[in-house]
N, C-alpha and C positions, 0 to 999 in steps of 0.2 A: 438403552441410550435415551428415547423418547420419555419415558418417566420421570430425566432428568430436566427438560425443558419443558414438557407440556405444559408447567403453568406458568411460562412466559409466550406460550404461543396466542395466538388471536384466533378467536373464535370461529369455528367453522374450518381451521385449517385442517387438510389432508395432507400428513405426509405418510411417504410409500418408505417403510423400514428393509433397510439392503441389509445383506448383512456387516459390512463395514461403516455404513454412513447413513445417515438420514436424506431423502431427499423429496424437492418440491418442484412440484412441475416447472417449468420453462418454456411456455407456449410460442411464443417466436423469439427464437435466440438469434442473435444475429452475428455479424460473419467475425466481427470482431471477439463479442465471447466466447464462438466455435473455435476463434484460433490459440483464446488462452485454454480451452480447455482439450484440445490437440498439445500445446507444447506438455503441458504443466500434466498431463494424463501420459505422458511417454515414461516408461519406467526409471530409465536412464537419465533424462535428463530433468527430472524431479529431483534424484537422488546427488545429481553433480547441484541444483540450486540449493537444496539441504545444507551437503558439506560444506559450500564453498560460499553462498550470499549471507549479509545480514549474522557472520560469527563474529567480526573483529571482537579484540578488547576494546574498542572507542565507539563501535554501536552498542554493545553492553551495556557501559559506562553513560552513554546518550539516553538510552533506555528507560533504564533505573532512575537516572536522577530524573527525567520526567514523569515515570510513574509513579515514584514510590514505593510504597510495601502494597505492592497488588493480594495477602495474605487473605483467606477470605473474603476474595472479592469476586463481583460476574464480572465476567470477562468476554467480549468479543470481539475474536479476530475477525475483521471479514478482509478478505481474498490472503486465508489463509499457507494459502500453497499447502506443502509438505508439515509446514507448522515450524518457519524458522524461528519467530518473535520466543515462544515458550521454548524451543531447544537450545533457545540461546540465553535466554533472562532468567528458566526454569524457575521456583519457587510453589507457594501451594494455594493459587488460589481458591475458592467457593466451587466456581463452576468455572470452566474451559470452553465456551461456544466458536468454534472458526468455518466460516462458511466457505466457500470457492466453487468451481464447475468443472472441476477435474476428479473425477470418482479416485485414480490411483493416489494423488498428493492427498484426496481427504482421509487414503486408508492408513496413510501414514501420518499426517496429523493423530488418526484417532491412535495410533503405537505411542504416541508422545502425551497422549493425556489431553485429548481434545474430546468435545463432542461434536461429530463432524458432519454438517449440514449440507448439502449441494443447493442455492436457491442463488434466484437472482441478484445482483445486489441493491439492485432500481427496489425490488419490493419483496420487501424482506416480511414471512411469516410470523415476527414477534411485536407484542404489545409496545405503546412506549414508556418509555424512563422506566425501563428496569435492569440496565446495566452501572457495573458501578464505571467500567474504563471500555469505551468502543477505538477500538486499533486499525488502523490503514496503512502501512507501513509496503510501499513499493505497490503499492496497487491502484490509486485513484487511479495515473497515467495511462493501464490497463483498460481502464473502462468507458467506454462513448461518449457518455454522459455525467462526466468529473461531478456536474453538481447533482445530479438525482442524487449518484451517489451516496456525495458527501453529507446531505440535505437526510438521506433514509437513516446514515450512520447516528446521525444528530438525533434522528428522530428515538431514536432509542438510549440516548444515557437519563440519569437520572438528576435529578439536580443533586447539585454538588457534586455530581462524577467528571469524568475526562474524556474528551473525544484526543486520538494524537493519529498524527500524519505524518507521513517522513520517507524520503528517499524518492518523490516525484521531481520529476526535473524541473525546473525553474526556467518559465518562457521567456527571460531577459538572456539569462546566461547564455540558451541556445540558443537564440534569433540572431544564427549566423548569415552574414551578407558580404557580399562581392566574393573576393579569393575563399574565407573560411566557409564560403557556404558550398563553394566549386572541390573545397577539398573534402570535406564533409561527406557529400556527395561521390567522390572517388573512394571512400575508404574502403568499400566492400572489393574494390578492387585487390587494391594492395592485401588485401587482406586474404584473397585466395591467390596470389602469386607468395606473398612468404608463410603460408597456413597460420600468420598469426591472429589471434582472436580468442574468444571466447567459448565460442561454439566449435566444433571437434569436425563436422560435415554442412558440406553446402544445405541440409535437408534441415540441419538441426537450425543455420543461422537464419534460413528462409522464415521458418516457423516462429523464430526467437524474435523478429523481428516483426513480423506478422502479428503478433500480441502488443507490442509495444505501443499504445496508439496512438499516446502522444507523447512520447520520447524524438521528436527531430525539430530541427530550425523552423521555429517559430510557431511552436509549440508550448504546454506545460503551463504549471501553477502560476499563479501570481500572489502576491499579500492582498492583494485586493479578494480574490473568487474567495480566497479562507472567512476575512470578514464581513466580507457582504454578507455570504451563507449564516453566517454562524451566529453574526451579533444578534441579528434582529429576534433567534430563534432563542434569544436567552445567554449566551456563551459569552465568557470574558475570552479573547481569544490573543496570543503571541504566538508570533511567529520569526523562525531565527533560521536567517542563511547561512549557509555552510557549504564545506566540499567535500565531507563523507570520512573528513581524515582527524577529525576530532569529536571525544568525548564529553562529560556532562559542561567541560569548555562554553557545547555550541549557546547552551541557555543563560551565559553570560553575556555574551555576543560576541565571540573568540570565532571567525566562520574558518579558522585553518589555509593550507594551499593549496589550490588543485594542480593537478599536472599540470605538465609542462602543454602539452598540446590542448587541453580547454583553455590552458590561460595564451596561449598564441590565438586559437580560434576566437577570442574575446578582445584581443589585440588589432589581429585582421580585419574584428568588425568594428573596430572604431572607438571601443569601450575600454577602460580601465580594469587589469584582471583583477583588481584587490576592491571593488566596490563589492558592499549587498546585494544588487545587482546584477555582479557578474559571479555569483555562487551557483555551486553545482545545482543546488538542492533548498527549501524550505522545510524544517519543520515546524508542525502548526501544533500547538500544547492548549486547547482551550478547554474551560472550564464554565459548566452550567451551574448559572446562580441565581436561576427560575426558571417556571415552569413554564414552556412552549405551548403559548393559547391557540397554536395551531396544529398541533399536533392531534393526529386521532387512532384510538387502537384496533 
């Protein structure tokens, strides 16, 4: 594994070769990072995530349209988890590097064809401008410093390459007010009473919520976040609001319709549920058009 990525490592990088993944030192792990490592290192939870999340026909259609043909290209998947993107899209990249903080998820990603690397996404060990495509699917909102991770991801993209993010909650859609916020905060009680929810146990729910660092009322990504960071770095940035229900149509401006509970949340917050600002998530497709003069190897 190390020999395959060695040409792209920064000079002096020290890599520990584990049995099923490569490890870079993380000297001061934050509480959020540790929560992600715990949740996605749990075998059953990681397996559920790989099986049920980001595997729909709409997801595959949308991402295939955004990426195009990645045959023989160098891909870096930041926050790869157990390997959902490649498990869904398949294909034949030249090199597929997966970055995560959970060893078991990285082992699962390796079984799918990734070169798995355990590293801090804010300080990646790679040279600048070597990747054809960098992906962050449902990853930014798991990171305490979303701006730092986005900048680091952008640094890896070569001129003409792509940076693609998706499935991070949009700030304006989740900025619940009044009764909507009260109902959102009380949902955990409802889940406990009814047994309804993605997570099977209270422990799984606790850690699942602990690693959703920016998925809460009054938090999330914005169009301005992507444009203000990526445009100065030489990217042409396109941002597409959507509700997880549409495929390639998202890239033509079709948002799709959110579930009733999310539409109700926006209505109770005084917003129309049909506007771009009420779409649950933003997909960012950014193309590197020039060298970033600030990039350092």
